[in-house]
KEKOL-199604 format. One record per residue (C-alpha): residue number from 1; residue in one letter; x, y negated, z. Coordinates in pm, whole numbers, always signed. Each point is the difference from the previous one (the first is absolute). Layout:
resi: NUM&resn: a&X: X&Y: Y&Z: Z .
...
***
This chain:
resi: 1&resn: x&X: +918&Y: -5053&Z: -12022 .
resi: 2&resn: x&X: -293&Y: -1&Z: -244 .
resi: 3&resn: x&X: -342&Y: +150&Z: +83 .
resi: 4&resn: x&X: +58&Y: +251&Z: -280 .
resi: 5&resn: x&X: +318&Y: +130&Z: +163 .
resi: 6&resn: x&X: -146&Y: -1&Z: +350 .
resi: 7&resn: x&X: -307&Y: +190&Z: -117 .
resi: 8&resn: x&X: +207&Y: +315&Z: -56 .
resi: 9&resn: x&X: +56&Y: +21&Z: +376 .
resi: 10&resn: x&X: -363&Y: -51&Z: +112 .
resi: 11&resn: x&X: -159&Y: +243&Z: +243 .
resi: 12&resn: x&X: -354&Y: +109&Z: -76 .
resi: 13&resn: x&X: -229&Y: +68&Z: +295 .
resi: 14&resn: x&X: -268&Y: +265&Z: -40 .
resi: 15&resn: x&X: -321&Y: -2&Z: +196 .
resi: 16&resn: x&X: -17&Y: +294&Z: +238 .
resi: 17&resn: x&X: -288&Y: +242&Z: -42 .
resi: 18&resn: x&X: -60&Y: +252&Z: +273 .
resi: 19&resn: x&X: -244&Y: +279&Z: -79 .
resi: 20&resn: x&X: +0&Y: +299&Z: +231 .
resi: 21&resn: x&X: -242&Y: +276&Z: +93 .
resi: 22&resn: x&X: +177&Y: +59&Z: +332 .
resi: 23&resn: x&X: +230&Y: -175&Z: +243 .
resi: 24&resn: x&X: +375&Y: +48&Z: -41 .
resi: 25&resn: x&X: +124&Y: +143&Z: +330 .
resi: 26&resn: x&X: +317&Y: -162&Z: +138 .
resi: 27&resn: x&X: +220&Y: +83&Z: +298 .
resi: 28&resn: x&X: +255&Y: -224&Z: +173 .
resi: 29&resn: x&X: +322&Y: +150&Z: +141 .
resi: 30&resn: x&X: +165&Y: -241&Z: +242 .
resi: 31&resn: x&X: -207&Y: -288&Z: +139 .
resi: 32&resn: x&X: +270&Y: -261&Z: +63 .
resi: 33&resn: x&X: +15&Y: -350&Z: -145 .
resi: 34&resn: x&X: +28&Y: +86&Z: -370 .
resi: 35&resn: x&X: -307&Y: +226&Z: +21 .
resi: 36&resn: x&X: -219&Y: -306&Z: +60 .
resi: 37&resn: x&X: +56&Y: -120&Z: -358 .
resi: 38&resn: x&X: -92&Y: +345&Z: -132 .
resi: 39&resn: x&X: -310&Y: +34&Z: +217 .
resi: 40&resn: x&X: -131&Y: -351&Z: -64 .
resi: 41&resn: x&X: +33&Y: +38&Z: -376 .
resi: 42&resn: x&X: -152&Y: +348&Z: -14 .
resi: 43&resn: x&X: -295&Y: -145&Z: +192 .
resi: 44&resn: x&X: -56&Y: -249&Z: -283 .
resi: 45&resn: x&X: -59&Y: +286&Z: -247 .
resi: 46&resn: x&X: -368&Y: +104&Z: -17 .
resi: 47&resn: x&X: +87&Y: +350&Z: -126 .
resi: 48&resn: x&X: +257&Y: +76&Z: +272 .
resi: 49&resn: x&X: -51&Y: +132&Z: +352 .
resi: 50&resn: x&X: +276&Y: +30&Z: +261 .
resi: 51&resn: x&X: -96&Y: +324&Z: +170 .
resi: 52&resn: x&X: +310&Y: +89&Z: +202 .
resi: 53&resn: x&X: +313&Y: -142&Z: +160 .
resi: 54&resn: x&X: +300&Y: +145&Z: +183 .
resi: 55&resn: x&X: +270&Y: -141&Z: +225 .
resi: 56&resn: x&X: +253&Y: +184&Z: +218 .
resi: 57&resn: x&X: -68&Y: -236&Z: +292 .
resi: 58&resn: x&X: -293&Y: +148&Z: +194 .
resi: 59&resn: x&X: -330&Y: -194&Z: -38 .
resi: 60&resn: x&X: +166&Y: -268&Z: -217 .
resi: 61&resn: x&X: -174&Y: +96&Z: -325 .
resi: 62&resn: x&X: -342&Y: +6&Z: +167 .
resi: 63&resn: x&X: +59&Y: -334&Z: +168 .
resi: 64&resn: x&X: +123&Y: -169&Z: -318 .
resi: 65&resn: x&X: -271&Y: +137&Z: -229 .
resi: 66&resn: x&X: -288&Y: -72&Z: +235 .
resi: 67&resn: x&X: +107&Y: -314&Z: +186 .
resi: 68&resn: x&X: +194&Y: -180&Z: -276 .
resi: 69&resn: x&X: -193&Y: +105&Z: -309 .
resi: 70&resn: x&X: -342&Y: +104&Z: +131 .
resi: 71&resn: x&X: +26&Y: +346&Z: -158 .
resi: 72&resn: x&X: -192&Y: +184&Z: +269 .
resi: 73&resn: x&X: -62&Y: +308&Z: -216 .
resi: 74&resn: x&X: +365&Y: +51&Z: -95 .
resi: 75&resn: x&X: +134&Y: +330&Z: +134 .
resi: 76&resn: x&X: +337&Y: -42&Z: +172 .
resi: 77&resn: x&X: +291&Y: +238&Z: +56 .
resi: 78&resn: x&X: +343&Y: +5&Z: +162 .
resi: 79&resn: x&X: +191&Y: +152&Z: -292 .
resi: 80&resn: x&X: -16&Y: -9&Z: -377 .
resi: 81&resn: x&X: -10&Y: +380&Z: -9 .
resi: 82&resn: x&X: -308&Y: +14&Z: +223 .
resi: 83&resn: x&X: -175&Y: -268&Z: -204 .
resi: 84&resn: x&X: +71&Y: +161&Z: -337 .
resi: 85&resn: x&X: -88&Y: +350&Z: +125 .
resi: 86&resn: x&X: -329&Y: -131&Z: +141 .
resi: 87&resn: x&X: -96&Y: -216&Z: -300 .
resi: 88&resn: x&X: +7&Y: +221&Z: -311 .
resi: 89&resn: x&X: -200&Y: -249&Z: -207 .
resi: 90&resn: x&X: +248&Y: -288&Z: +18 .
resi: 91&resn: x&X: +69&Y: -158&Z: -339 .
resi: 92&resn: x&X: +280&Y: -240&Z: +96 .
resi: 93&resn: x&X: +219&Y: -69&Z: +301 .
resi: 94&resn: x&X: +194&Y: -317&Z: +72 .
resi: 95&resn: x&X: +324&Y: +75&Z: +184 .
resi: 96&resn: x&X: +82&Y: -296&Z: +223 .
resi: 97&resn: x&X: +243&Y: +162&Z: +245 .
resi: 98&resn: x&X: +343&Y: -133&Z: +85 .
resi: 99&resn: x&X: +268&Y: +69&Z: -261 .
resi: 100&resn: x&X: +153&Y: +318&Z: +138 .
resi: 101&resn: x&X: -344&Y: +167&Z: +3 .
resi: 102&resn: x&X: -92&Y: -70&Z: -364 .
resi: 103&resn: x&X: +112&Y: +329&Z: -151 .
resi: 104&resn: x&X: -173&Y: +253&Z: +228 .
resi: 105&resn: x&X: -358&Y: -129&Z: -31 .
resi: 106&resn: x&X: +42&Y: -64&Z: -374 .
resi: 107&resn: x&X: +116&Y: +357&Z: -64 .
resi: 108&resn: x&X: -275&Y: +145&Z: +222 .
resi: 109&resn: x&X: -274&Y: -204&Z: -169 .
resi: 110&resn: x&X: +117&Y: +80&Z: -353 .
resi: 111&resn: x&X: +33&Y: +371&Z: +81 .
resi: 112&resn: x&X: -362&Y: -11&Z: +119 .
resi: 113&resn: x&X: -121&Y: -152&Z: -327 .
resi: 114&resn: x&X: -42&Y: -359&Z: +118 .
resi: 115&resn: x&X: +107&Y: -309&Z: -196 .
resi: 116&resn: x&X: +243&Y: -227&Z: +185 .
resi: 117&resn: x&X: +72&Y: -371&Z: +39 .
resi: 118&resn: x&X: +341&Y: -6&Z: +170 .
resi: 119&resn: x&X: +111&Y: -328&Z: +153 .
resi: 120&resn: x&X: +344&Y: -129&Z: -91 .
resi: 121&resn: x&X: +280&Y: +83&Z: +27 .
resi: 122&resn: x&X: -51&Y: +332&Z: -180 .
resi: 123&resn: x&X: +196&Y: +177&Z: +277 .
resi: 124&resn: x&X: +321&Y: -62&Z: +196 .
resi: 125&resn: x&X: +227&Y: +230&Z: -202 .
resi: 126&resn: x&X: +21&Y: +119&Z: -358 .
resi: 127&resn: x&X: -25&Y: +361&Z: +116 .
resi: 128&resn: x&X: -336&Y: -65&Z: +169 .
resi: 129&resn: x&X: -134&Y: -176&Z: -309 .
resi: 130&resn: x&X: +92&Y: +298&Z: -217 .
resi: 131&resn: x&X: -195&Y: +233&Z: +232 .
resi: 132&resn: x&X: -306&Y: -225&Z: -27 .
resi: 133&resn: x&X: +27&Y: +5&Z: -379 .
resi: 134&resn: x&X: +19&Y: +379&Z: +2 .
resi: 135&resn: x&X: -327&Y: +7&Z: +196 .
resi: 136&resn: x&X: -152&Y: -246&Z: -247 .
resi: 137&resn: x&X: +99&Y: +225&Z: -288 .
resi: 138&resn: x&X: -138&Y: +311&Z: +173 .
resi: 139&resn: x&X: -330&Y: -168&Z: +75 .
resi: 140&resn: x&X: -71&Y: -180&Z: -327 .
resi: 141&resn: x&X: -146&Y: -281&Z: +211 .
resi: 142&resn: x&X: +62&Y: -374&Z: -20 .
resi: 143&resn: x&X: +276&Y: -152&Z: +212 .
resi: 144&resn: x&X: +41&Y: -377&Z: -8 .
resi: 145&resn: x&X: +263&Y: -191&Z: +199 .
resi: 146&resn: x&X: -123&Y: -312&Z: +179 .
resi: 147&resn: x&X: +163&Y: -276&Z: -203 .
resi: 148&resn: x&X: -290&Y: -247&Z: -16 .
resi: 149&resn: x&X: +214&Y: -274&Z: -163 .
resi: 150&resn: x&X: -31&Y: +201&Z: -324 .
resi: 151&resn: x&X: -360&Y: -126&Z: -7 .
resi: 152&resn: x&X: +102&Y: -367&Z: +29 .
resi: 153&resn: x&X: -63&Y: -174&Z: -333 .
resi: 154&resn: x&X: +325&Y: -197&Z: +25 .
resi: 155&resn: x&X: +197&Y: +321&Z: +59 .
resi: 156&resn: x&X: -170&Y: +150&Z: -304 .
resi: 157&resn: x&X: +80&Y: -319&Z: -190 .
resi: 158&resn: x&X: +372&Y: +46&Z: +72 .
resi: 159&resn: x&X: -16&Y: +350&Z: -148 .
resi: 160&resn: x&X: -192&Y: -130&Z: -304 .
resi: 161&resn: x&X: +268&Y: -263&Z: -63 .
resi: 162&resn: x&X: +284&Y: +252&Z: +19 .
resi: 163&resn: x&X: -185&Y: +256&Z: -209 .
resi: 164&resn: x&X: -80&Y: -261&Z: -267 .
resi: 165&resn: x&X: +368&Y: -3&Z: -99 .
resi: 166&resn: x&X: +39&Y: -376&Z: +45 .
resi: 167&resn: x&X: +304&Y: +60&Z: +226 .
resi: 168&resn: x&X: +166&Y: +237&Z: -246 .
resi: 169&resn: x&X: +206&Y: +288&Z: +143 .
resi: 170&resn: x&X: +9&Y: -12&Z: +380 .
resi: 171&resn: x&X: +352&Y: +39&Z: +138 .
resi: 172&resn: x&X: +4&Y: -149&Z: +351 .
resi: 173&resn: x&X: -257&Y: -49&Z: +277 .
resi: 174&resn: x&X: +35&Y: -176&Z: +333 .
resi: 175&resn: x&X: -279&Y: +65&Z: +247 .
resi: 176&resn: x&X: -86&Y: +16&Z: +367 .
resi: 177&resn: x&X: -92&Y: -271&Z: +246 .
resi: 178&resn: x&X: -123&Y: +13&Z: +353 .
resi: 179&resn: x&X: -78&Y: -197&Z: +308 .
resi: 180&resn: x&X: +204&Y: -252&Z: +194 .
resi: 181&resn: x&X: -157&Y: +146&Z: +314 .
resi: 182&resn: x&X: -241&Y: +288&Z: -42 .
resi: 183&resn: x&X: +90&Y: +322&Z: +183 .
resi: 184&resn: x&X: -337&Y: +171&Z: +55 .
resi: 185&resn: x&X: +57&Y: +194&Z: +323 .
resi: 186&resn: x&X: -219&Y: +295&Z: +102 .
resi: 187&resn: x&X: +73&Y: +334&Z: -165 .
resi: 188&resn: x&X: +182&Y: -174&Z: -286 .
resi: 189&resn: x&X: +323&Y: -52&Z: +192 .
resi: 190&resn: x&X: +79&Y: +347&Z: +134 .
resi: 191&resn: x&X: +166&Y: +271&Z: -208 .
resi: 192&resn: x&X: -226&Y: +269&Z: +146 .
resi: 193&resn: x&X: -312&Y: -168&Z: -141 .
resi: 194&resn: x&X: +112&Y: -251&Z: -265 .
resi: 195&resn: x&X: +295&Y: +200&Z: -132 .
resi: 196&resn: x&X: +107&Y: -298&Z: -209 .
resi: 197&resn: x&X: -59&Y: -370&Z: +64 .
resi: 198&resn: x&X: -10&Y: -293&Z: -241 .
resi: 199&resn: x&X: +97&Y: +231&Z: -289 .
resi: 200&resn: x&X: -322&Y: +200&Z: +30 .
resi: 201&resn: x&X: -230&Y: -272&Z: +126 .
resi: 202&resn: x&X: +58&Y: -277&Z: -255 .
resi: 203&resn: x&X: +302&Y: +110&Z: -205 .
resi: 204&resn: x&X: -206&Y: +262&Z: -182 .
resi: 205&resn: x&X: -233&Y: -278&Z: -124 .
resi: 206&resn: x&X: +288&Y: -206&Z: -141 .
resi: 207&resn: x&X: +135&Y: +306&Z: -180 .
resi: 208&resn: x&X: -340&Y: +92&Z: -141 .
resi: 209&resn: x&X: -59&Y: -349&Z: -137 .
resi: 210&resn: x&X: +296&Y: +20&Z: -236 .
resi: 211&resn: x&X: +23&Y: +375&Z: -60 .
resi: 212&resn: x&X: -364&Y: +17&Z: -108 .
resi: 213&resn: x&X: +58&Y: -294&Z: -235 .
resi: 214&resn: x&X: +272&Y: +197&Z: -180 .
resi: 215&resn: x&X: -181&Y: +337&Z: +3 .
resi: 216&resn: x&X: +191&Y: +152&Z: +291 .
resi: 217&resn: x&X: +327&Y: +115&Z: -156 .
resi: 218&resn: x&X: +180&Y: +272&Z: +193 .
resi: 219&resn: x&X: +248&Y: -122&Z: +264 .
resi: 220&resn: x&X: +348&Y: +145&Z: -48 .
resi: 221&resn: x&X: +223&Y: -132&Z: +278 .
resi: 222&resn: x&X: -27&Y: -232&Z: +298 .
resi: 223&resn: x&X: +243&Y: -187&Z: +221 .
resi: 224&resn: x&X: -197&Y: -96&Z: +309 .
resi: 225&resn: x&X: +36&Y: -187&Z: +327 .
resi: 226&resn: x&X: -233&Y: -34&Z: +299 .
resi: 227&resn: x&X: +32&Y: -191&Z: +328 .
resi: 228&resn: x&X: -197&Y: -60&Z: +321 .
resi: 229&resn: x&X: +157&Y: -315&Z: +147 .
resi: 230&resn: x&X: -327&Y: -187&Z: +59 .
resi: 231&resn: x&X: -207&Y: +297&Z: +113 .
resi: 232&resn: x&X: +248&Y: +104&Z: +268 .
resi: 233&resn: x&X: +54&Y: -354&Z: +131 .
resi: 234&resn: x&X: -217&Y: -104&Z: +298 .
resi: 235&resn: x&X: +43&Y: -355&Z: -127 .
resi: 236&resn: x&X: -215&Y: +76&Z: -304 .
resi: 237&resn: x&X: -204&Y: +308&Z: +99 .
resi: 238&resn: x&X: -39&Y: -33&Z: +376 .
resi: 239&resn: x&X: +145&Y: +233&Z: +260 .
resi: 240&resn: x&X: -257&Y: +281&Z: -34 .
resi: 241&resn: x&X: -7&Y: +26&Z: -382 .
resi: 242&resn: x&X: +378&Y: -45&Z: -32 .
resi: 243&resn: x&X: +57&Y: +292&Z: +237 .
resi: 244&resn: x&X: -205&Y: +240&Z: -213 .
resi: 245&resn: x&X: +86&Y: -137&Z: -346 .
resi: 246&resn: x&X: +154&Y: +281&Z: -208 .
resi: 247&resn: x&X: -73&Y: -75&Z: -368 .
resi: 248&resn: x&X: +129&Y: -249&Z: -257 .
resi: 249&resn: x&X: -103&Y: -367&Z: -2 .
resi: 250&resn: x&X: +204&Y: -80&Z: -313 .
resi: 251&resn: x&X: +95&Y: +203&Z: -305 .
resi: 252&resn: x&X: +188&Y: -70&Z: -321 .
resi: 253&resn: x&X: +101&Y: +210&Z: -297 .
resi: 254&resn: x&X: +152&Y: +7&Z: -347 .
resi: 255&resn: x&X: -187&Y: +257&Z: -209 .
resi: 256&resn: x&X: +74&Y: +135&Z: -346 .
resi: 257&resn: x&X: -308&Y: +100&Z: -201 .
resi: 258&resn: x&X: -40&Y: +197&Z: -320 .
resi: 259&resn: x&X: +20&Y: -219&Z: -309 .
resi: 260&resn: x&X: +298&Y: -199&Z: +124 .
resi: 261&resn: x&X: -205&Y: -214&Z: +241 .
resi: 262&resn: x&X: +153&Y: -133&Z: +323 .
resi: 263&resn: x&X: -225&Y: -64&Z: +301 .
resi: 264&resn: x&X: +132&Y: -233&Z: +271 .
resi: 265&resn: x&X: -223&Y: +30&Z: +308 .
resi: 266&resn: x&X: -24&Y: -139&Z: +353 .
resi: 267&resn: x&X: -279&Y: -14&Z: +259 .
resi: 268&resn: x&X: -30&Y: -134&Z: +355 .
resi: 269&resn: x&X: -236&Y: +0&Z: +294 .
resi: 270&resn: x&X: +211&Y: -276&Z: +151 .
resi: 271&resn: x&X: +281&Y: -227&Z: -120 .
resi: 272&resn: x&X: +119&Y: -359&Z: +35 .
resi: 273&resn: x&X: -80&Y: -128&Z: -353 .
resi: 274&resn: x&X: -361&Y: -18&Z: -117 .
resi: 275&resn: x&X: +77&Y: +231&Z: -292 .
resi: 276&resn: x&X: +287&Y: +210&Z: -136 .
resi: 277&resn: x&X: -100&Y: -109&Z: -349 .
resi: 278&resn: x&X: -279&Y: +3&Z: -256 .
resi: 279&resn: x&X: -81&Y: +302&Z: -213 .
resi: 280&resn: x&X: +157&Y: -40&Z: -344 .
resi: 281&resn: x&X: -46&Y: +232&Z: -297 .
resi: 282&resn: x&X: +267&Y: -67&Z: -263 .
resi: 283&resn: x&X: -27&Y: +109&Z: -363 .
resi: 284&resn: x&X: +183&Y: -63&Z: -324 .
resi: 285&resn: x&X: -271&Y: -241&Z: -125 .
resi: 286&resn: x&X: -113&Y: -162&Z: +322 .
resi: 287&resn: x&X: -25&Y: +19&Z: +377 .
resi: 288&resn: x&X: -287&Y: -10&Z: +246 .
resi: 289&resn: x&X: +23&Y: -160&Z: +345 .
resi: 290&resn: x&X: -246&Y: +110&Z: +267 .
resi: 291&resn: x&X: +18&Y: -226&Z: +308 .
resi: 292&resn: x&X: +51&Y: +142&Z: +348 .
resi: 293&resn: x&X: -269&Y: -56&Z: +257 .
resi: 294&resn: x&X: +14&Y: -83&Z: +371 .
resi: 295&resn: x&X: -119&Y: +340&Z: +119 .
resi: 296&resn: x&X: +55&Y: +274&Z: -258 .
resi: 297&resn: x&X: -310&Y: +219&Z: -33 .
resi: 298&resn: x&X: +43&Y: +130&Z: -352 .
resi: 299&resn: x&X: -206&Y: -262&Z: -181 .
resi: 300&resn: x&X: +105&Y: -303&Z: -202 .
resi: 301&resn: x&X: -32&Y: -372&Z: +74 .
resi: 302&resn: x&X: -34&Y: -278&Z: -263 .
resi: 303&resn: x&X: +319&Y: -103&Z: -181 .
resi: 304&resn: x&X: +71&Y: +261&Z: -268 .
resi: 305&resn: x&X: +240&Y: -139&Z: -258 .
resi: 306&resn: x&X: +123&Y: +130&Z: -336 .
resi: 307&resn: x&X: +350&Y: -97&Z: -119 .
resi: 308&resn: x&X: +57&Y: +36&Z: -376 .
resi: 309&resn: x&X: +125&Y: -175&Z: -312 .
resi: 310&resn: x&X: -224&Y: -181&Z: -248 .
resi: 311&resn: x&X: +153&Y: -117&Z: -328 .
resi: 312&resn: x&X: +348&Y: +17&Z: +148 .
resi: 313&resn: x&X: -93&Y: -195&Z: +314 .
resi: 314&resn: x&X: -11&Y: +137&Z: +354 .
resi: 315&resn: x&X: -357&Y: -20&Z: +130 .
resi: 316&resn: x&X: -161&Y: +62&Z: +339 .
resi: 317&resn: x&X: -370&Y: +83&Z: -19 .
resi: 318&resn: x&X: -217&Y: +0&Z: +314 .
resi: 319&resn: x&X: -248&Y: +287&Z: -14 .
resi: 320&resn: x&X: -352&Y: -7&Z: +142 .
resi: 321&resn: x&X: -86&Y: +151&Z: +336 .
resi: 322&resn: x&X: -283&Y: +251&Z: -2 .
resi: 323&resn: x&X: -192&Y: +4&Z: +332 .
resi: 324&resn: x&X: -62&Y: +333&Z: +167 .
resi: 325&resn: x&X: -377&Y: -44&Z: -20 .
resi: 326&resn: x&X: -257&Y: +238&Z: +145 .
resi: 327&resn: x&X: -33&Y: +275&Z: +100 .
resi: 328&resn: x&X: +307&Y: +33&Z: +223 .
resi: 329&resn: x&X: +314&Y: +181&Z: -111 .
resi: 330&resn: x&X: -69&Y: +268&Z: +262 .
resi: 331&resn: x&X: -350&Y: +50&Z: -142 .
resi: 332&resn: x&X: +139&Y: +39&Z: -351 .
resi: 333&resn: x&X: +262&Y: +256&Z: +104 .
resi: 334&resn: x&X: -256&Y: +212&Z: +186 .
resi: 335&resn: x&X: -257&Y: -35&Z: -276 .
resi: 336&resn: x&X: +253&Y: +116&Z: -258 .
resi: 337&resn: x&X: +52&Y: +328&Z: +182 .
resi: 338&resn: x&X: -373&Y: +63&Z: +44 .
resi: 339&resn: x&X: -77&Y: -82&Z: -361 .
resi: 340&resn: x&X: +282&Y: +220&Z: -130 .
resi: 341&resn: x&X: -36&Y: +291&Z: +244 .
resi: 342&resn: x&X: -375&Y: +18&Z: +58 .
resi: 343&resn: x&X: -149&Y: -147&Z: -317 .
resi: 344&resn: x&X: +268&Y: +110&Z: -246 .
resi: 345&resn: x&X: +72&Y: -348&Z: -138 .
resi: 346&resn: x&X: +338&Y: +51&Z: -165 .
resi: 347&resn: x&X: +55&Y: -375&Z: -43 .
resi: 348&resn: x&X: -43&Y: -67&Z: +374 .
resi: 349&resn: x&X: +330&Y: -128&Z: +137 .
resi: 350&resn: x&X: +193&Y: +204&Z: +254 .
resi: 351&resn: x&X: +364&Y: -23&Z: +109 .
resi: 352&resn: x&X: +145&Y: +339&Z: -100 .
resi: 353&resn: x&X: +257&Y: +196&Z: +196 .
resi: 354&resn: x&X: +188&Y: +62&Z: -325 .
resi: 355&resn: x&X: +106&Y: -366&Z: +11 .
resi: 356&resn: x&X: +30&Y: -61&Z: +372 .
resi: 357&resn: x&X: +234&Y: +297&Z: +38 .
resi: 358&resn: x&X: +263&Y: -222&Z: -170 .
resi: 359&resn: x&X: -77&Y: -280&Z: +245 .
resi: 360&resn: x&X: +41&Y: +244&Z: +288 .
resi: 361&resn: x&X: +320&Y: +141&Z: -149 .
resi: 362&resn: x&X: +154&Y: -348&Z: -5 .
resi: 363&resn: x&X: -93&Y: -68&Z: +364 .
resi: 364&resn: x&X: +131&Y: +343&Z: +98 .
resi: 365&resn: x&X: +319&Y: -70&Z: -195 .
resi: 366&resn: x&X: +53&Y: -335&Z: +173 .
resi: 367&resn: x&X: -19&Y: +165&Z: +341 .
resi: 368&resn: x&X: +236&Y: +283&Z: -99 .
resi: 369&resn: x&X: +246&Y: -234&Z: -172 .
resi: 370&resn: x&X: +12&Y: -230&Z: +300 .
resi: 371&resn: x&X: +78&Y: +292&Z: +232 .
resi: 372&resn: x&X: +275&Y: +130&Z: -229 .
resi: 373&resn: x&X: +143&Y: -341&Z: -86 .
resi: 374&resn: x&X: +15&Y: +73&Z: -373 .
resi: 375&resn: x&X: -203&Y: +33&Z: -319 .
resi: 376&resn: x&X: -224&Y: +307&Z: -23 .
resi: 377&resn: x&X: -156&Y: +175&Z: -297 .
resi: 378&resn: x&X: -378&Y: +25&Z: +4 .
resi: 379&resn: x&X: -116&Y: +355&Z: -66 .
resi: 380&resn: x&X: -376&Y: +58&Z: -19 .
resi: 381&resn: x&X: -106&Y: +368&Z: -1 .
resi: 382&resn: x&X: -251&Y: +119&Z: -258 .
resi: 383&resn: x&X: -354&Y: +51&Z: +129 .
***
């Protein structure tokens, strides 16, 4: 492909300028593993101060903040309510709890006038997500869902390609992926804490990659299937984890979207093949292949390829890989919320609930369809 054609897909990096007359005050809700990425990246921002943290396990927040991160002045609490009630000057909270506890802290923070970074998945059910959006609407504050792959330049490149029109009208998408062996353990594998398994952990990323590229059309129906063969087998999970495994380790679905687009999806925490297939976006003028990776984390590996016709001949064009670069994707997703919510920068990127509600509705539909054994209509209430 010529430099002239490739230039239309280029990403432009802008130098970051941070000018502040005060520190942005941040609180952390949930101090488990994912919180480390939030904390470490907030600590890289000269205008941000982590002033509070909360965790329902007694003394855990204090131990993590002081011993792991050296934040000896961080005030620690044993509930999000206590933290928010005691810290009226908080600007932003990062919610890093396990999945089934996403909705409560998000609603409480928004209702107290605090901007929210909510880790993925949005929630466990569509009904919970709607309640969070109602709180967002009441508050007028910023809510961004934690999909850091949106900030990956290669992910943005995929969207640019689709939006350029080079593929023509999109009519079919195949997406998903997963791990040959990669069940995470911990709170992820129990229904009481995780709520959903591979669907919410990595499936939401695969859905967002393609749905964002096509401007998130509304999902209409879904035929879904989930299974737990690997998670419940001591052979693959060990005796202890297999005994408490109660979520999905594999999910698949056939989804009809507005605009006559079909979405064929599958995701796995564990399987025998190394991939259930590449991501393929098919259009009337061309198709884009996005290669699967060994351990799906929502970003893209080298190997993008465009399939199209040139002068009546079928052509395959390798596309360039755009490295992630610095700062980290986590830094960019947190910075976007601060710049939008605190400094009023309207062009700062966030991941809006108005899009991710469709992502959540699909996941919710897969679970419901699998239980019923038939196709279900997706109905999303007005907020």
